[in-house]
C-alpha positions as a Markdown table, in Angstrom:
| # | Residue | x | y | z |
|---|---|---|---|---|
| 1 | Met | -44.9 | -99.7 | -33.3 |
| 2 | Asn | -41.6 | -98.4 | -32.8 |
| 3 | Ala | -39.3 | -101.0 | -31.4 |
| 4 | Pro | -37.3 | -99.9 | -28.4 |
| 5 | Ala | -33.7 | -99.1 | -29.2 |
| 6 | Val | -31.2 | -101.7 | -28.1 |
| 7 | His | -28.1 | -100.4 | -26.5 |
| 8 | Pro | -25.0 | -101.5 | -28.5 |
| 9 | Leu | -23.0 | -102.7 | -25.4 |
| 10 | Arg | -25.7 | -105.1 | -24.5 |
| 11 | Asn | -25.0 | -107.2 | -27.6 |
| 12 | Arg | -21.2 | -107.2 | -27.0 |
| 13 | Gln | -21.4 | -108.7 | -23.5 |
| 14 | Gly | -22.1 | -112.2 | -24.8 |
| 15 | Thr | -19.3 | -111.9 | -27.4 |
| 16 | Ile | -16.7 | -110.9 | -24.8 |
| 17 | Leu | -17.7 | -113.9 | -22.7 |
| 18 | Ile | -17.3 | -116.3 | -25.6 |
| 19 | Val | -13.9 | -114.8 | -26.6 |
| 20 | Thr | -12.7 | -115.0 | -23.0 |
| 21 | Leu | -13.7 | -118.7 | -22.7 |
| 22 | Thr | -12.1 | -119.4 | -26.1 |
| 23 | Val | -8.8 | -117.8 | -25.1 |
| 24 | Met | -8.8 | -119.7 | -21.8 |
| 25 | Ser | -9.4 | -123.0 | -23.5 |
| 26 | Val | -6.6 | -122.4 | -25.9 |
| 27 | Met | -4.2 | -121.5 | -23.0 |
| 28 | Leu | -5.3 | -124.7 | -21.2 |
| 29 | Ala | -4.6 | -126.8 | -24.3 |
| 30 | Leu | -1.1 | -125.2 | -24.7 |
| 31 | Ala | -0.3 | -125.9 | -21.0 |
| 32 | Ala | -1.5 | -129.5 | -21.3 |
| 33 | Ala | 0.7 | -130.0 | -24.5 |
| 34 | Met | 3.7 | -128.5 | -22.7 |
| 35 | Leu | 3.2 | -130.8 | -19.7 |
| 36 | Arg | 2.8 | -133.8 | -21.9 |
| 37 | Gly | 6.0 | -132.9 | -23.8 |
| 38 | Thr | 7.9 | -132.6 | -20.5 |
| 39 | Gln | 6.7 | -136.0 | -19.4 |
| 40 | Leu | 7.7 | -137.6 | -22.7 |
| 41 | Ser | 11.2 | -136.1 | -22.7 |
| 42 | Arg | 11.7 | -137.1 | -19.0 |
| 43 | Arg | 10.7 | -140.7 | -19.9 |
| 44 | Gln | 13.0 | -140.7 | -22.9 |
| 45 | Phe | 15.9 | -139.4 | -20.8 |
| 46 | Arg | 15.3 | -142.0 | -18.1 |
| 47 | Thr | 15.3 | -144.8 | -20.7 |
| 48 | Glu | 18.5 | -143.5 | -22.3 |
| 49 | Leu | 20.1 | -143.5 | -18.8 |
| 50 | His | 19.0 | -147.1 | -18.2 |
| 51 | Val | 20.4 | -148.2 | -21.6 |
| 52 | Arg | 23.7 | -146.5 | -20.9 |
| 53 | Gln | 23.9 | -148.1 | -17.4 |
| 54 | Ala | 23.1 | -151.5 | -18.8 |
| 55 | Asp | 25.8 | -151.1 | -21.5 |
| 56 | Gln | 28.4 | -150.0 | -18.9 |
| 57 | Leu | 27.5 | -153.0 | -16.7 |
| 58 | Leu | 27.9 | -155.4 | -19.7 |
| 59 | His | 31.2 | -153.9 | -20.7 |
| 60 | Ala | 32.6 | -154.0 | -17.1 |
| 61 | Ala | 31.4 | -157.6 | -16.6 |
| 62 | Ile | 33.0 | -158.9 | -19.8 |
| 63 | Glu | 36.3 | -157.0 | -19.1 |
| 64 | Leu | 36.4 | -158.3 | -15.5 |
| 65 | Thr | 35.8 | -161.9 | -16.7 |
| 66 | Ala | 38.4 | -161.6 | -19.4 |
| 67 | Asn | 41.0 | -160.3 | -16.8 |
| 68 | Arg | 40.2 | -163.1 | -14.5 |
| 69 | Leu | 40.6 | -165.7 | -17.3 |
| 70 | Val | 44.0 | -164.2 | -18.3 |
| 71 | Asn | 45.3 | -164.4 | -14.8 |
| 72 | Asp | 43.8 | -167.9 | -14.2 |
| 73 | Arg | 41.8 | -166.7 | -11.2 |
| 74 | Pro | 38.5 | -168.5 | -10.4 |
| 75 | Met | 35.3 | -166.7 | -11.0 |
| 76 | Ser | 33.4 | -168.4 | -8.1 |
| 77 | Gly | 33.1 | -166.4 | -5.0 |
| 78 | Gln | 33.4 | -163.1 | -6.9 |
| 79 | Gln | 31.5 | -160.4 | -5.2 |
| 80 | Ile | 30.5 | -157.3 | -7.1 |
| 81 | Val | 29.1 | -154.2 | -5.5 |
| 82 | Ser | 25.6 | -153.6 | -6.7 |
| 83 | Ser | 24.8 | -150.4 | -8.6 |
| 84 | Lys | 22.2 | -149.5 | -6.0 |
| 85 | Asp | 25.0 | -149.4 | -3.3 |
| 86 | Ile | 27.2 | -147.2 | -5.6 |
| 87 | Val | 24.7 | -144.6 | -6.9 |
| 88 | Gly | 21.5 | -145.5 | -5.0 |
| 89 | Leu | 19.2 | -145.7 | -8.0 |
| 90 | His | 18.2 | -149.3 | -8.9 |
| 91 | Glu | 19.2 | -152.9 | -8.6 |
| 92 | Ala | 20.6 | -154.7 | -11.6 |
| 93 | Ser | 20.5 | -158.4 | -12.6 |
| 94 | Leu | 23.8 | -159.5 | -14.2 |
| 95 | Met | 24.7 | -163.0 | -15.3 |
| 96 | Val | 28.1 | -163.8 | -16.9 |
| 97 | Thr | 29.1 | -167.2 | -18.2 |
| 98 | Ala | 32.5 | -168.2 | -19.6 |
| 99 | Ser | 32.8 | -171.5 | -21.4 |
| 100 | Pro | 35.9 | -172.9 | -23.1 |
| 101 | Arg | 35.9 | -173.1 | -26.9 |
| 102 | Glu | 37.1 | -176.1 | -28.9 |
| 103 | Ala | 39.3 | -173.9 | -31.0 |
| 104 | Gly | 40.9 | -172.4 | -27.9 |
| 105 | Gly | 40.1 | -169.4 | -25.8 |
| 106 | Trp | 36.8 | -168.6 | -24.1 |
| 107 | Leu | 33.3 | -167.7 | -25.1 |
| 108 | Ile | 32.0 | -165.0 | -22.6 |
| 109 | Lys | 28.3 | -164.3 | -22.5 |
| 110 | Ala | 26.8 | -161.6 | -20.4 |
| 111 | Val | 23.2 | -160.6 | -19.8 |
| 112 | Val | 22.0 | -157.6 | -17.8 |
| 113 | Glu | 18.6 | -156.3 | -16.8 |
| 114 | Tyr | 18.5 | -152.8 | -15.5 |
| 115 | Pro | 16.5 | -151.8 | -13.5 |
| 116 | Phe | 15.8 | -155.2 | -12.1 |
| 117 | Gly | 12.2 | -155.8 | -11.4 |
| 118 | Gly | 11.2 | -152.3 | -12.8 |
| 119 | Leu | 8.2 | -151.5 | -15.0 |
| 120 | His | 10.3 | -151.0 | -18.1 |
| 121 | Pro | 13.6 | -152.8 | -17.7 |
| 122 | Val | 16.3 | -152.6 | -20.3 |
| 123 | Arg | 17.8 | -156.0 | -21.2 |
| 124 | Arg | 21.1 | -156.3 | -23.0 |
| 125 | Arg | 23.1 | -159.3 | -24.1 |
| 126 | Arg | 26.7 | -159.4 | -25.3 |
| 127 | Thr | 28.9 | -162.3 | -26.4 |
| 128 | Lys | 32.6 | -162.0 | -26.8 |
| 129 | Val | 35.1 | -164.6 | -28.0 |
| 130 | Phe | 38.2 | -164.2 | -25.9 |
| 131 | Leu | 41.6 | -165.8 | -26.7 |
| 132 | Lys | 44.3 | -166.3 | -24.1 |
| 133 | Thr | 46.6 | -164.2 | -26.3 |
| 134 | Asp | 44.3 | -161.2 | -25.9 |
| 135 | Gln | 45.5 | -159.0 | -23.0 |
| 136 | Pro | 42.7 | -156.8 | -21.9 |
| 137 | Gln | 43.6 | -153.6 | -20.2 |
| 138 | Pro | 42.9 | -153.6 | -16.5 |
| 139 | Pro | 39.9 | -151.4 | -15.6 |
| 140 | Val | 40.8 | -148.0 | -14.2 |
| 141 | Pro | 38.0 | -146.3 | -12.4 |
| 142 | Ser | 37.2 | -142.8 | -13.4 |
| 143 | Ser | 37.6 | -141.7 | -9.7 |
| 144 | Phe | 41.2 | -143.1 | -9.6 |
| 145 | Lys | 43.4 | -140.8 | -7.6 |
| 146 | Pro | 47.0 | -141.7 | -7.0 |
| 147 | Thr | 48.3 | -141.9 | -3.5 |
| 148 | Ser | 51.0 | -139.6 | -2.3 |
| 149 | Ser | 53.7 | -142.3 | -3.1 |
| 150 | Gln | 52.4 | -142.5 | -6.7 |
| 151 | Glu | 52.2 | -138.8 | -7.4 |
| 152 | Pro | 54.8 | -137.5 | -9.8 |
| 153 | Thr | 57.5 | -135.3 | -8.2 |
């Protein structure tokens, strides 16, 4: 008639197991969220890098074309070192057209796709009206180092 006494620790073993599993699942969810955040920030960084590279290619192509037009040098046969050869990352597709305007000067259009043939390429277009009176500055590479004869004394 008397029920056997139940030991108090026997009831807690199930509770400890449930608490442990809950804590482990919360930790796993936190780790998954951190991993996902890292993936998203890496993808965003890579996209921003591609956008900057495409903008730099556009700017360089338009300035190079404008310099050639000022100096009356032909554009045909122009060889440009690919970005993959310089930094070893990706190929780029760059197309520049220069057509004379009726009002004088030139209309320069440039289109770039970087990385060319990638999953998520960045495409940029820029159009610039260039007059012969405009004198663009010659491009100076950031790695320019004067030779010994050009160094100041």
